[in-house]
Every structure is written in C-alpha cells, then in structure tokens.
C-alpha positions as CSV (number, residue, x, y, z in Angstrom):
1,X,-2.5,39.4,-42.9
2,X,-1.2,40.1,-46.4
3,X,-1.7,37.3,-48.9
4,X,-0.4,37.3,-52.5
5,X,-2.3,34.8,-54.6
6,X,-0.9,33.3,-57.7
7,X,-2.1,31.2,-60.6
8,X,1.1,29.9,-62.2
9,X,-0.5,27.6,-64.7
10,X,-1.7,28.7,-68.1
11,X,-3.4,32.2,-68.3
12,X,-1.4,33.2,-65.2
13,X,-2.6,35.9,-62.9
14,X,-2.1,37.5,-59.4
15,X,-4.2,38.9,-56.6
16,X,-3.5,40.7,-53.4
17,X,-5.5,40.4,-50.2
18,X,-4.9,42.7,-47.2
19,X,-6.7,41.9,-43.9
20,X,-9.4,39.8,-45.7
21,X,-10.1,42.3,-48.5
22,X,-9.1,41.7,-52.1
23,X,-7.5,45.0,-53.2
24,X,-6.2,44.0,-56.6
25,X,-6.3,41.2,-59.2
26,X,-5.1,41.1,-62.8
27,X,-4.1,38.7,-65.5
28,X,-0.6,38.9,-67.0
29,X,-2.0,38.9,-70.5
30,X,-3.1,42.5,-70.0
31,X,0.5,43.6,-69.5
32,X,2.3,41.6,-72.2
33,X,-0.5,42.0,-74.7
34,X,-0.7,38.3,-75.6
35,X,-4.0,36.6,-75.0
36,X,-4.0,33.7,-72.6
37,X,-0.3,34.4,-71.7
38,X,1.3,31.7,-69.5
39,X,4.4,31.9,-67.3
40,X,5.2,33.9,-64.2
41,X,2.9,36.9,-63.7
42,X,5.7,39.3,-62.7
43,X,4.0,42.4,-64.0
44,X,0.7,41.4,-62.3
45,X,2.5,40.9,-59.0
46,X,4.4,44.2,-59.2
47,X,1.1,46.0,-60.0
48,X,-0.7,44.5,-57.0
49,X,2.2,45.3,-54.7
50,X,2.8,48.8,-56.1
51,X,-0.9,49.7,-55.9
52,X,-0.9,49.1,-52.1
53,X,2.7,50.4,-51.5
54,X,3.7,47.0,-50.3
55,X,7.1,45.2,-50.7
56,X,7.3,41.5,-51.3
57,X,9.0,41.2,-47.9
58,X,5.8,42.5,-46.3
59,X,3.7,39.6,-47.7
60,X,2.9,36.9,-45.1
61,X,1.8,34.1,-47.5
62,X,2.5,33.6,-51.2
63,X,-0.3,31.3,-52.1
64,X,-0.1,29.0,-55.1
65,X,-3.3,27.5,-56.4
66,X,-3.0,23.7,-56.8
67,X,-1.5,21.2,-54.5
68,X,-0.4,18.8,-57.2
69,X,1.4,21.1,-59.5
70,X,2.2,19.1,-62.6
71,X,5.4,19.4,-64.7
72,X,3.3,19.7,-67.9
73,X,1.9,23.0,-66.6
74,X,5.3,24.5,-66.7
75,X,6.1,22.9,-70.1
76,X,2.9,24.3,-71.5
77,X,4.1,27.7,-70.4
78,X,7.4,27.3,-72.1
79,X,5.8,26.7,-75.4
80,X,3.0,29.3,-74.8
81,X,0.5,26.7,-75.6
82,X,-2.7,28.7,-75.0
83,X,-1.3,31.9,-76.5
84,X,0.6,30.6,-79.5
85,X,-0.8,27.2,-80.5
86,X,-2.9,26.9,-83.6
87,X,-5.7,24.3,-84.0
88,X,-3.2,22.2,-86.0
89,X,-0.7,22.3,-83.1
90,X,-3.4,21.0,-80.8
91,X,-4.1,18.2,-83.3
92,X,-0.4,17.4,-83.3
93,X,-0.4,17.3,-79.5
94,X,-3.2,14.7,-79.6
95,X,-1.5,12.5,-82.2
96,X,2.1,12.8,-81.3
97,X,2.0,13.2,-77.5
98,X,-1.2,11.9,-75.9
99,X,-2.1,9.1,-78.2
100,X,1.3,7.4,-78.0
101,X,1.2,7.7,-74.2
102,X,-2.4,6.3,-74.0
103,X,-2.4,3.7,-76.7
104,X,1.3,2.6,-76.9
105,X,2.4,3.2,-73.3
106,X,5.3,5.3,-74.5
107,X,7.2,7.8,-72.4
108,X,7.4,11.0,-74.3
109,X,8.8,14.4,-73.3
110,X,6.3,17.2,-74.3
111,X,9.2,19.6,-74.9
112,X,10.7,17.1,-77.5
113,X,7.4,17.2,-79.4
114,X,7.3,21.0,-79.5
115,X,11.0,21.9,-79.2
116,X,10.6,24.4,-82.1
117,X,8.1,26.3,-80.0
118,X,10.1,26.7,-76.7
119,X,10.3,30.3,-75.7
120,X,13.0,30.9,-73.2
121,X,11.7,34.4,-72.5
122,X,8.8,32.9,-70.7
123,X,10.8,32.7,-67.4
124,X,14.0,34.4,-66.3
125,X,17.4,32.9,-66.9
126,X,17.8,31.8,-63.3
127,X,14.7,29.6,-63.4
128,X,15.6,28.4,-66.9
129,X,18.9,27.1,-65.7
130,X,17.3,25.3,-62.8
131,X,14.4,23.9,-64.7
132,X,16.3,22.3,-67.6
133,X,18.8,20.9,-65.2
134,X,16.3,19.4,-62.8
135,X,12.9,18.8,-64.5
136,X,13.6,15.2,-65.6
137,X,14.3,14.4,-61.9
138,X,10.8,15.5,-60.9
139,X,9.0,12.3,-59.8
140,X,6.6,13.3,-57.1
141,X,4.6,16.1,-55.6
142,X,7.3,17.4,-53.3
143,X,9.7,17.8,-56.2
144,X,7.1,19.6,-58.3
145,X,6.3,22.0,-55.4
146,X,10.0,22.5,-55.0
147,X,10.2,23.5,-58.7
148,X,7.5,26.1,-58.1
149,X,9.2,27.4,-55.0
150,X,12.4,27.8,-57.0
151,X,10.4,29.7,-59.7
152,X,9.1,32.2,-57.2
153,X,12.5,32.6,-55.5
154,X,14.2,33.1,-58.9
155,X,12.2,36.3,-59.2
156,X,12.2,37.2,-55.5
157,X,15.3,35.8,-53.8
158,X,14.5,37.7,-50.6
159,X,11.4,35.5,-50.0
160,X,11.7,32.6,-47.6
161,X,10.6,29.2,-48.8
162,X,8.2,28.8,-45.9
163,X,6.1,31.7,-47.1
164,X,5.4,29.9,-50.4
165,X,2.4,27.6,-49.7
166,X,0.0,25.5,-51.8
167,X,-3.8,25.3,-51.8
168,X,-6.2,22.7,-53.1
169,X,-7.3,23.6,-56.7
170,X,-11.0,22.9,-56.1
171,X,-11.1,24.5,-52.7
172,X,-9.9,27.7,-54.4
173,X,-12.6,27.5,-57.0
174,X,-15.2,26.9,-54.3
175,X,-14.1,29.7,-52.0
176,X,-13.9,32.1,-55.0
177,X,-17.4,31.2,-55.9
178,X,-18.7,31.8,-52.4
179,X,-16.9,35.0,-51.5
180,X,-17.3,36.2,-55.1
181,X,-21.0,36.3,-54.6
182,X,-22.0,39.9,-53.9
183,X,-25.5,39.1,-52.5
184,X,-24.8,36.0,-50.4
185,X,-27.2,35.2,-47.6
186,X,-24.9,34.1,-44.8
187,X,-27.8,32.9,-42.7
188,X,-28.4,29.8,-44.9
189,X,-26.1,27.0,-46.1
190,X,-24.9,26.7,-49.7
191,X,-23.8,23.9,-51.9
192,X,-20.8,24.9,-53.9
193,X,-20.5,22.7,-57.0
194,X,-17.1,22.7,-58.9
195,X,-16.7,21.0,-62.3
196,X,-13.6,21.4,-64.5
197,X,-11.3,19.3,-66.7
198,X,-8.8,18.5,-64.0
199,X,-7.4,19.9,-60.8
200,X,-5.5,18.0,-58.1
201,X,-6.6,14.7,-59.6
202,X,-10.3,15.6,-59.4
203,X,-12.8,17.1,-61.8
204,X,-16.0,17.3,-59.8
205,X,-16.5,18.3,-56.2
206,X,-19.4,19.3,-53.9
207,X,-18.8,21.5,-50.8
208,X,-21.1,22.8,-48.1
209,X,-20.4,26.3,-47.0
210,X,-22.1,27.5,-43.8
211,X,-21.0,29.6,-40.8
212,X,-17.8,30.4,-42.6
213,X,-16.8,26.7,-42.7
214,X,-16.1,24.9,-46.0
215,X,-16.9,21.1,-45.8
216,X,-16.1,18.7,-48.6
217,X,-19.1,16.5,-49.3
218,X,-18.2,14.7,-52.5
219,X,-15.3,14.4,-55.0
220,X,-14.9,12.6,-58.3
221,X,-12.2,12.2,-60.9
222,X,-14.6,10.5,-63.3
223,X,-16.6,13.1,-65.2
224,X,-15.7,14.0,-68.8
225,X,-17.5,17.3,-69.3
226,X,-14.6,19.7,-69.4
227,X,-12.2,17.4,-71.2
228,X,-14.8,16.4,-73.8
229,X,-15.9,20.0,-74.6
230,X,-12.2,21.0,-75.0
231,X,-11.4,18.2,-77.4
232,X,-14.6,18.6,-79.4
233,X,-13.7,22.3,-79.9
234,X,-10.4,21.1,-81.5
235,X,-12.3,18.5,-83.6
236,X,-14.6,21.2,-84.9
237,X,-11.5,23.3,-86.0
238,X,-11.5,25.8,-83.2
239,X,-9.1,26.8,-80.5
240,X,-9.6,25.1,-77.1
241,X,-9.7,27.3,-73.9
242,X,-10.9,30.1,-76.1
243,X,-13.5,29.0,-78.7
244,X,-15.7,26.8,-76.5
245,X,-18.1,29.8,-76.5
246,X,-18.4,29.4,-80.3
247,X,-19.4,25.8,-80.0
248,X,-22.0,26.7,-77.3
249,X,-23.3,29.7,-79.4
250,X,-23.6,27.5,-82.5
251,X,-25.6,24.8,-80.7
252,X,-28.8,26.9,-80.6
253,X,-29.1,27.1,-84.3
254,X,-30.0,23.4,-84.5
255,X,-33.7,22.8,-84.0
256,X,-35.0,20.6,-81.1
257,X,-37.1,18.6,-83.5
258,X,-34.2,17.4,-85.6
259,X,-32.9,13.9,-85.0
260,X,-29.3,14.3,-83.9
261,X,-27.0,11.3,-84.3
262,X,-24.3,13.0,-82.4
263,X,-26.4,13.0,-79.2
264,X,-26.5,9.2,-79.0
265,X,-22.7,9.0,-79.4
266,X,-22.1,11.4,-76.5
267,X,-24.9,9.9,-74.4
268,X,-23.5,6.4,-74.8
269,X,-20.2,7.3,-72.9
270,X,-21.2,8.4,-69.4
271,X,-24.3,8.3,-67.2
272,X,-25.2,9.6,-63.8
273,X,-26.0,7.0,-61.1
274,X,-27.2,8.9,-58.0
275,X,-24.4,11.4,-57.3
276,X,-21.8,9.4,-59.1
277,X,-20.6,9.5,-62.7
278,X,-20.3,6.0,-64.3
279,X,-19.2,5.0,-67.8
280,X,-21.1,2.9,-70.1
281,X,-18.3,3.1,-72.7
282,X,-15.2,4.9,-71.5
283,X,-13.1,6.5,-74.3
284,X,-9.4,5.8,-74.2
285,X,-8.8,9.4,-75.4
286,X,-11.1,12.3,-76.1
287,X,-10.0,13.2,-79.6
288,X,-9.4,10.3,-81.9
289,X,-12.0,8.1,-80.2
290,X,-14.8,10.6,-80.8
291,X,-13.3,11.7,-84.2
292,X,-13.8,8.2,-85.5
293,X,-17.4,8.0,-84.3
294,X,-18.4,11.5,-85.3
295,X,-16.9,11.6,-88.8
296,X,-19.6,12.4,-91.3
297,X,-21.9,14.1,-88.9
298,X,-22.6,17.8,-89.5
299,X,-20.6,20.3,-87.4
300,X,-23.6,22.1,-86.0
301,X,-25.2,18.8,-85.1
302,X,-22.1,17.9,-83.1
303,X,-22.1,21.2,-81.3
304,X,-25.8,20.8,-80.4
305,X,-25.4,17.1,-79.3
306,X,-22.4,18.1,-77.1
307,X,-24.3,21.0,-75.5
308,X,-27.4,18.8,-74.9
309,X,-25.3,16.1,-73.4
310,X,-23.6,18.4,-70.9
311,X,-26.8,20.1,-69.9
312,X,-28.7,16.8,-69.5
313,X,-26.1,15.0,-67.4
314,X,-25.3,17.9,-65.1
315,X,-29.0,18.8,-64.6
316,X,-29.6,15.2,-63.5
317,X,-26.5,15.2,-61.3
318,X,-27.4,18.5,-59.6
319,X,-30.9,17.4,-58.9
320,X,-29.5,14.3,-57.2
321,X,-26.9,16.3,-55.3
322,X,-29.7,18.5,-53.9
323,X,-31.8,15.4,-52.9
324,X,-28.7,13.8,-51.3
325,X,-27.6,16.8,-49.2
326,X,-30.9,18.7,-48.7
327,X,-29.5,22.1,-49.7
328,X,-31.0,23.9,-52.7
329,X,-28.9,27.2,-52.7
330,X,-26.3,26.6,-55.3
331,X,-23.0,28.2,-56.3
332,X,-21.4,26.9,-59.5
333,X,-17.6,27.3,-60.1
334,X,-14.8,25.9,-62.1
335,X,-14.1,25.9,-65.8
336,X,-17.3,24.2,-66.9
337,X,-19.2,27.0,-65.1
338,X,-18.0,29.3,-68.0
339,X,-20.8,27.6,-70.1
340,X,-23.5,30.3,-70.0
341,X,-26.3,28.2,-71.5
342,X,-25.7,25.4,-69.0
343,X,-25.8,27.8,-66.2
344,X,-29.2,29.0,-67.5
345,X,-30.6,25.5,-67.5
346,X,-29.3,24.8,-64.0
347,X,-30.8,28.0,-62.6
348,X,-34.2,27.0,-64.1
349,X,-34.4,23.7,-62.2
350,X,-37.4,23.5,-59.9
351,X,-35.1,22.0,-57.2
352,X,-32.9,25.1,-57.2
353,X,-33.6,28.1,-55.0
354,X,-30.7,30.5,-55.1
355,X,-28.1,30.3,-57.9
356,X,-24.9,32.2,-58.5
357,X,-21.9,31.8,-60.8
358,X,-18.9,34.1,-60.1
359,X,-17.1,36.1,-62.8
360,X,-14.5,34.2,-64.8
361,X,-14.9,31.0,-62.8
362,X,-12.1,29.2,-64.6
363,X,-8.5,28.8,-63.4
364,X,-7.5,32.4,-64.0
365,X,-9.6,33.5,-61.0
366,X,-7.9,31.0,-58.7
367,X,-5.4,33.7,-57.8
368,X,-8.3,35.3,-55.9
369,X,-9.5,31.9,-54.7
370,X,-6.2,31.1,-53.1
371,X,-6.3,34.3,-51.1
372,X,-9.7,33.3,-49.8
373,X,-8.3,29.8,-49.0
374,X,-5.5,30.9,-46.8
375,X,-7.4,33.7,-45.1
376,X,-10.2,31.2,-44.3
377,X,-7.6,28.5,-43.2
378,X,-6.0,31.0,-40.8
379,X,-9.4,31.8,-39.2
380,X,-9.4,35.4,-40.4
381,X,-12.5,37.4,-41.3
382,X,-13.1,37.4,-45.0
383,X,-14.8,40.2,-47.0
384,X,-17.0,39.4,-49.9
385,X,-16.1,40.8,-53.3
386,X,-18.2,43.9,-54.0
387,X,-17.3,43.9,-57.7
388,X,-14.5,42.9,-60.0
389,X,-13.0,46.3,-60.7
390,X,-9.7,45.2,-59.3
391,X,-7.2,46.3,-62.0
392,X,-5.3,49.4,-63.1
393,X,-6.9,52.8,-62.7
394,X,-7.0,55.4,-65.4
395,X,-5.9,58.8,-64.1
396,X,-6.9,62.1,-65.7
397,X,-3.2,63.0,-65.9
398,X,-2.6,59.8,-67.9
399,X,-5.4,60.7,-70.3
400,X,-4.1,64.1,-71.1
401,X,-0.5,62.9,-71.4
402,X,-1.5,60.3,-74.0
403,X,-3.7,62.7,-75.9
404,X,-0.7,65.0,-76.3
405,X,1.7,62.1,-77.1
406,X,-0.5,60.9,-79.9
407,X,-1.3,64.5,-81.0
408,X,-5.0,63.7,-81.1
409,X,-6.1,67.3,-80.9
410,X,-4.7,67.9,-84.4
411,X,-7.0,65.3,-86.0
412,X,-10.0,64.6,-83.8
413,X,-12.8,66.4,-82.0
414,X,-12.3,66.3,-78.3
415,X,-14.9,67.1,-75.7
416,X,-13.7,67.5,-72.1
417,X,-15.9,66.9,-69.1
418,X,-18.5,65.2,-71.3
419,X,-21.7,64.4,-69.5
420,X,-23.6,61.2,-69.3
421,X,-26.4,62.9,-71.3
422,X,-24.0,63.8,-74.1
423,X,-22.6,60.2,-74.3
424,X,-26.1,58.7,-74.4
425,X,-26.9,61.1,-77.2
426,X,-24.0,59.7,-79.2
427,X,-25.1,56.2,-78.5
428,X,-28.7,56.9,-79.6
429,X,-27.4,58.4,-82.8
430,X,-25.8,55.1,-83.7
431,X,-22.2,55.8,-82.6
432,X,-20.0,52.9,-81.4
433,X,-18.1,54.2,-78.4
434,X,-15.2,52.5,-76.7
435,X,-14.9,53.3,-72.9
436,X,-11.7,53.1,-71.0
437,X,-12.3,54.6,-67.6
438,X,-11.7,54.0,-63.9
439,X,-10.3,50.6,-62.7
440,X,-10.0,47.7,-65.1
441,X,-12.3,44.8,-64.5
442,X,-10.8,41.3,-63.8
443,X,-11.6,38.4,-66.0
444,X,-12.9,37.5,-69.4
445,X,-15.9,39.8,-69.5
446,X,-15.8,43.6,-69.9
447,X,-18.0,45.2,-67.3
448,X,-18.2,48.7,-68.6
449,X,-14.8,50.1,-67.8
450,X,-13.0,48.5,-70.7
451,X,-15.9,48.1,-73.0
452,X,-17.2,48.9,-76.5
453,X,-20.8,50.3,-76.2
454,X,-23.6,50.6,-78.7
455,X,-27.4,51.0,-79.0
456,X,-28.9,47.5,-78.3
457,X,-31.9,48.2,-80.5
458,X,-29.9,48.6,-83.7
459,X,-29.1,45.3,-85.5
460,X,-26.8,47.1,-87.9
461,X,-24.3,47.7,-85.1
462,X,-23.7,44.0,-84.8
463,X,-22.3,43.7,-88.3
464,X,-20.5,47.1,-87.9
465,X,-18.7,46.1,-84.7
466,X,-17.8,42.7,-86.2
467,X,-16.4,44.4,-89.3
468,X,-14.5,47.3,-87.6
469,X,-13.0,45.6,-84.6
470,X,-14.2,42.2,-83.3
471,X,-14.3,39.9,-86.4
472,X,-16.6,37.5,-84.5
473,X,-18.3,34.6,-86.2
474,X,-21.8,35.5,-87.5
475,X,-23.6,33.2,-85.0
476,X,-21.9,34.6,-81.9
477,X,-24.2,37.0,-79.9
478,X,-23.3,40.2,-78.1
479,X,-24.4,40.8,-74.6
480,X,-26.2,43.7,-72.9
481,X,-25.6,45.6,-69.7
482,X,-29.1,46.2,-68.1
483,X,-29.7,48.6,-65.2
484,X,-31.8,47.3,-62.3
485,X,-35.0,49.2,-63.1
486,X,-35.3,47.1,-66.3
487,X,-34.3,43.6,-65.2
488,X,-37.8,42.3,-64.7
489,X,-39.1,44.0,-67.8
490,X,-36.5,42.5,-70.1
491,X,-35.6,39.1,-68.5
492,X,-37.6,36.0,-67.6
493,X,-36.2,35.8,-64.1
494,X,-38.9,34.6,-61.7
495,X,-36.3,33.5,-59.1
496,X,-34.6,37.0,-59.1
497,X,-31.2,35.5,-59.9
498,X,-28.5,38.2,-59.8
499,X,-25.9,37.9,-62.5
500,X,-23.6,40.9,-62.4
501,X,-20.7,39.3,-64.4
502,X,-22.4,38.0,-67.5
503,X,-22.2,34.4,-66.3
504,X,-25.8,33.2,-66.7
505,X,-28.1,33.2,-69.6
506,X,-31.8,34.2,-69.4
507,X,-34.8,34.0,-71.7
508,X,-35.9,37.4,-72.7
509,X,-39.4,38.8,-72.6
510,X,-41.1,40.1,-75.7
511,X,-40.2,43.6,-74.6
512,X,-36.6,42.5,-73.9
513,X,-36.3,40.8,-77.2
514,X,-37.3,44.0,-79.0
515,X,-35.3,46.4,-76.9
516,X,-32.2,44.2,-76.9
517,X,-32.4,42.8,-80.4
518,X,-28.7,43.5,-81.1
519,X,-27.7,41.9,-77.8
520,X,-29.6,38.6,-77.8
521,X,-28.8,35.3,-79.4
522,X,-30.4,35.5,-82.8
523,X,-31.6,31.8,-82.8
524,X,-33.1,31.4,-79.4
525,X,-33.5,35.0,-78.2
526,X,-31.6,34.3,-74.9
527,X,-29.4,36.9,-73.3
528,X,-26.2,36.9,-71.2
529,X,-26.6,40.2,-69.3
530,X,-24.4,42.2,-67.0
531,X,-27.0,43.1,-64.4
532,X,-25.9,46.5,-63.1
533,X,-26.7,48.4,-59.9
534,X,-25.5,52.0,-59.4
535,X,-23.4,51.1,-56.4
536,X,-21.3,48.8,-58.6
537,X,-20.3,51.4,-61.1
538,X,-21.9,54.9,-60.8
539,X,-20.5,56.5,-64.0
540,X,-21.4,53.6,-66.2
541,X,-24.8,53.3,-64.6
542,X,-25.5,57.0,-65.2
543,X,-24.7,56.6,-68.9
544,X,-27.3,53.9,-69.3
545,X,-29.8,55.7,-67.1
546,X,-29.5,58.7,-69.4
547,X,-29.9,56.5,-72.4
548,X,-33.1,55.1,-70.8
549,X,-34.5,58.6,-70.2
550,X,-34.0,59.4,-73.9
551,X,-34.9,56.1,-75.6
552,X,-37.0,54.2,-73.0
553,X,-34.3,51.4,-73.1
554,X,-32.4,50.8,-69.9
555,X,-29.6,48.9,-71.5
556,X,-26.6,49.1,-73.9
557,X,-24.8,46.6,-76.0
558,X,-21.5,45.9,-74.2
559,X,-18.6,43.9,-75.7
560,X,-15.0,43.8,-74.6
561,X,-12.6,46.6,-75.7
562,X,-10.0,44.8,-77.8
563,X,-9.0,43.9,-81.3
564,X,-9.7,40.4,-82.5
565,X,-7.1,38.0,-81.0
566,X,-5.7,40.4,-78.4
567,X,-6.4,40.9,-74.7
568,X,-8.8,43.5,-73.4
569,X,-7.1,46.9,-73.2
570,X,-5.4,47.9,-69.9
571,X,-4.5,51.6,-70.1
572,X,-4.9,54.7,-72.2
573,X,-2.1,53.7,-74.6
574,X,-3.8,50.4,-75.4
575,X,-7.1,52.1,-75.8
576,X,-5.8,54.7,-78.2
577,X,-4.0,52.1,-80.3
578,X,-7.3,50.1,-80.8
579,X,-9.2,53.4,-81.5
580,X,-6.7,54.4,-84.2
581,X,-6.5,50.9,-85.7
582,X,-10.3,50.3,-86.0
583,X,-13.4,52.2,-87.2
584,X,-14.7,52.8,-83.7
585,X,-16.5,56.1,-83.8
586,X,-15.6,57.5,-80.4
587,X,-13.3,56.9,-77.5
588,X,-14.2,57.8,-73.9
589,X,-11.2,58.1,-71.6
590,X,-12.6,58.8,-68.2
591,X,-14.7,61.9,-69.0
592,X,-12.7,63.0,-72.1
593,X,-14.4,62.1,-75.4
594,X,-12.5,61.7,-78.6
595,X,-14.4,61.4,-81.9
596,X,-13.4,60.7,-85.4
C-alpha cells in the first residue's frame, strides 16, 4: 500500500509511506525558502514521489490530517499568516477579528480584515477560481472537505476523489508519537497523551496503544494551554508559533524565591479535577482578557508564571491520568509537547516509567502521522521510524557542481575526502563549521546533517554564532549532540530516557555542566540534547567520537544551519549561500571541506 500523507494547514508538509515504511517526509518551507510557509506542498509532494520513482496515480490513499478542516486554515494560508505576519499583525487579528466575533457577536470575513495581505500565488489559479467563488457557501464539514478535495485535484486532476481521505487530527498526533519512538517496547501498553491548541474540536486526548490497537480513553475541548501560551507570546511582543521557545527560555531567569503576581492570574483561570479540566474563571478571549490583568507586571515574571502554570497543571493531570488508567509508560505528542522544559518535568514524575516525545510533535509532523493512521486503519504492518533523516540527499556530484558554479576554488581552501579526525581538529581549534551532508532531517531541529557545529566547552562561540549567523536573543541556549558513551556522565537521567530529537530537557551533572558550558541553559544549567547512537548517523557520530578522543568531550554544540528568519538549508546551493553571507569558518559538504 502506498500512502501520501499531507498537512495542508499552516507550515504545510508531505510524507510518503510504502508498505508500512515512511520513505520520505519534508516541509514545504525548505523548498520555497520561507519559514513556516503555508499552502499546498507541491514541491514536497513531488520530492517524495520522485525519490521513490512513483507517480501520483500509483498512490492508493492521499491522506489529509484533520477531519474537520476549517475554512480559516485556508484563509490563513492565503495571507501567509505564520510566514509573513508581524507581531502587530497578530495584535490586529485579535482586536479586529477575534474580539468583535467574541464580544460583539459579529460575522467578519478574515480575508476582509487582511485583504492587503492576500497572496494569490499561494495556490494555483484553478483552485483560486474555485475558492473565491465557493468559500462563502461552506457551511459544514462536508463542504469543507470538498474544498480540500478540490484543492488536491486542482494540482493532480488525474486523482480520483475517493482516494482523498481524511484522518482525525489527534489520532495522527498519537500514532506519530508511538511509531516515531525508535525504542518502543511493544510488549507493554502505552498511554499516548496529546495536547495542543485545537484540532477537530478537541485539545486534549488520551489514548491507549497496545497490540497495535489505538483506543481513545479520554478527550476534552476544555484546556487552555496551547492557546494561552500562543497569546502570551504575542502579548510579550514575540511571534506566535515561532517564539514560544523564547518565552520558555526566558522563564528560567526568574528565581523560584521571588513572589510572582503573574502566577496567581494564570492559576485563577483553570484547575484540574481528576482527569478533567475545569474553569474557575474562564476568559472570553486569550489576549485582551489577560492583557488587562497582566499590565504592569514585568515581562520575565509573566514568562515564568506562564511556564509554571503549564507545568503544574499538566503534571497534576498526568499523575491523575496514570492513576485512572493504570499505565505509566507515556508518549507525549501535539503542539504543547514542543515545550522542552515541560517535557523534562513530566519525565521526572515518580509515577512515570517510560517517557518519549517524538521529533517536531506539532502539526507539521502530522503528514507522517496520517500515513500511520491509514496504514493502521487498513490493518497493515507498520514499521517504526528509525530516524528522521527523511529529506533530500546531498550527492557528491552536486557538491562538485556547486563548488564549480560558485568558483569557490579561487577564493577558499578546499580539502577533499576530509576525515573525521581532521574535522574534529578544526572544531577543537575553535572553528565554527556548518555541515550539509547526507539526507536532510525532518522537523524543527537540526540533527547533524544540516547543522552548525562548534566546541561545546567554549563560551565565546555562543556570542560568535549569534553574531555571525543566528542573531538569537542572549537568553536563548544552544543544544548539544551527545554520543551514547557520555550520556550518563553528562546528564542526570536515572530513568534512562532516550531523547534522540532534542525534545526533552535534562539536568546536567557537574561534569556535563563543565563540558557543555556553551550548550546548556545559562540560568538553570539544563540541556536539550540530541542523544546520538552510531546506527542513527555514522558519519556524524564518528566526528564527535574523534572529538572525544582528542578532547575528552563526547559532544558538540549543534544548532540549525540557517540564517536568522530563514528555514534550515535544504541543498548545497542553500548551504553555500549561508556560508558566503555569514562569518561561518568552514563548510562541510559531505566529505568536502571549504574554509575561509
């Protein structure tokens, strides 16, 4: 069975499954070079099909994540909301769209509010004609799904409508979490917990997965975690869907001992009663309501109060869930599972045995989840993801072609067939090296193949990387990649939790704090590691192993290979452009090294 999985909402993406194996997955932003690009992932689809020499006619199911596809999702794409909106645009959205709807019961067309931002290039002309003629007649789920079917057919007219099928949003999150776990113990049951802002009219679900059967145990549309965090990101002057990490990173700079008036404001909204979420004071909206109550409170106190609220409520809820259903092996998925510090707190609960968070657990990965959904639904055998290296491969011929196109030999030192030992020498000398090699990793985190690497012992590289390429806020930490022989030495990880995708935080040991000083949070000394085994990525592993043999440190600082505000690089051309437009010291294209 061949399944093409699509996320057609914001930050659109595509994945391909053949006979139960995910063979490719990629986000459209990597092709169009616009971060968080929304629309129809035509380049991603073509990549997935071309990689496997498959035609669209050969696909058995074109799976769309989300049963209740909303019209606003398409409208958001037309204005490139996540990609193009400023913080002020999001404030305008709250004041001129949501608040009149919520407080005044007005009927407002989103596209009227942002008519100056409509980008007709988002979709092709055939779909544009259909959408603008029909969208005001969309009144129910069937008409919304018909709109999406028409979207797909406008690009692939040879596809029959019957092949285009829809999957439950939270089921996709859950199955991606389970089959995205590379060290699952299939002999025991798991609870899969999904929390996000909204999906198919629910924002918290609990599933049991055992014997290849997914069972829904609980669902709610009554939690405010994702929606609240997003709106508080806007209130603090940062971009939602992108800068929540900044809010989370800032929170640790506020001391535990300080009285925080923001904490009471958040805490007075919602509480946990058993396994249910109940409101003490339910906000009418999640921007103006909190803005009024939080005005005058310091920005860092707000970030700490918000993070504490999320952690406290979800910890209580998870403990109650475990008591209720008697299962303590936990998989956490959905947009809220992108909160690294929350994941750390959950993993530390005494009630939790096994704990796993998949890579990029937000909606972008539901293109993979929808493949798992339909494969599971049709009773087919499903393979677990071995890794997330599911994107474009870098070929040696491409490397040499682009070196010649850019005439790099005339200006730069080039070493062909460079060894792991030579690369580790460069890193230990303080060089910042960008690596573009092998297949591109899927998701928000660079996992070595599209990464900027540096010596994790050298605090000076943090400021240097920020200055030359990343332009991150001073409080935002970098992350390390740690090879397996050093996990226990550097990380406080008594439960032996495996986190290969930088999805869970850990306290560091004194040794880890010293060895990883440039790749830990400066305030609380926690770390968000990529835990690497050699079978996941041999070449990357060997670089770190060689660095370990020279320095005694089995880790490197690893941050995504991109200029500030742009997606992670996809191919050699992207990589060379970043190299030439930054002060990165060296560029590694497969095993060809280019140095300034």
